[in-house]
N, C-alpha and C positions, 0 to 999 in steps of 0.2 A: 606871349606867354606862355603858348606852347615850344616858339621859335626854341627862347630864351631855356627853357627848362634842357628843351632834346640838347644845347649846345656844352648846359649845366654836367650835364649825362655825359656825352662825348667825351668832354676834358679830361671825367673823374673813370672813362673808360681808357684815355690814352694814358693815367698816367699808374694805372692798374698796367696800361702794360709794359709801360717803362720800368714799375716797378721787377717784375717777371722777367722781362730780360736782365734787368743789371743779377738775380738771383740766378738766373738763369749762368752766366756765365760766370758769377762765386762760385758755382756750382759745378765749373769746369777745371777750374783751377789746380793745382794739383797737391799739397801739403809738402813742405822738406821730406817728410818719411815716406813719406807715398812713390815720391820721387827715386829717395833715395833704392829704395825698393824692389822701385826699377830696373836704375841705371844695375842695382847689386844682379839683376837674374839675366839683363840682356850679358853684363860682364861673364855669366857660368856659362851664356850660354854664344858669346864667344870663346871661352877657352876649350870648351866641347870643341867646337871647329877647329878652329888651333892644331887641340888634341889630335880630331878623329884625321884630317890634312894629314900631320907628321906620320901618324903610323903610314896612310893608304903610300906617301912619297917617299915613305921606307925600303917599301919594295919595284920599287921601279932604279934600275938602274942608272950609276951615277952620269956615264956616259949622256945620256937621254937628259938627264936632270939640265945638265951644261946645254943642248943643248934648247931646253927651254930656258932656261937662264935667260941662254944670248936674243931668243923669239922679245922676252919680256923689258931688256936692254936694249932689242936693236934701235932704230928712230926711225921712223919712217921714211920712206924715197919719197924726194918731191919730183911729183912726173908727169907730160904732161900729159896724159890716159884720164878720161875725169875716170872719178872713179867708180860710176859706173857702169864702165867696159871693162876695166879690170876681171879678172880671174878672177874666181874666190874659193876656197879650201874651208872648210870644216876645224871647228874648233880645235887645236891639239888639245888631249883633253891635262895630258902634265902641264902646259902651260895655264888651262884651266882651273885647276887642284890650287897651284904652288901663287896666281897672283889670289884665286879667295884665300889663301893661308896666308897673305903675305897682306890683303886687307883685313882681314879677320887680327892679324896680330897689334897692327897700327889702333885699330878702332877697339880694340880690351884694352893697351895702353892708354889712349886717349880718356877710355874712361877711369881706368883705376887711379891716372893721376886727380882725375876729380874729385872719384870719392876719397881717397888717398893722399892728398895733397902732399903732406911729408916726405913722402916718398921720394918725390920729382927734387924737394928740397936735400935726400941726400945724396942725390946724383951728380944733385952742383959741386958736394960739398967736396965732393972723394975726386 
């Protein structure tokens, strides 16, 4: 009799736990309005990054920008030397800045096309 009562209570406890887990999962889901707000916040931040990097790159001489762009566009040479044995140098700040700007601009474009899909249709129509 005690065993049956314990088994029934354990089953009730398991059912309560399942309901609690389901409620926690539902609470973690984003509604569309909150997700849109988050995308808009991310777009604003990415726009600031693009603007700031553009301002910083405006102070870099054109020759230096061309060199950095050549580094970005260069394909790695296949080498017989192990990657750990190759000499390393620190990252070029202009290359890093340009890469950040390019990545931020790409992400911004993707977010805008999700939040404002009609802009993508305008591009195709042109």
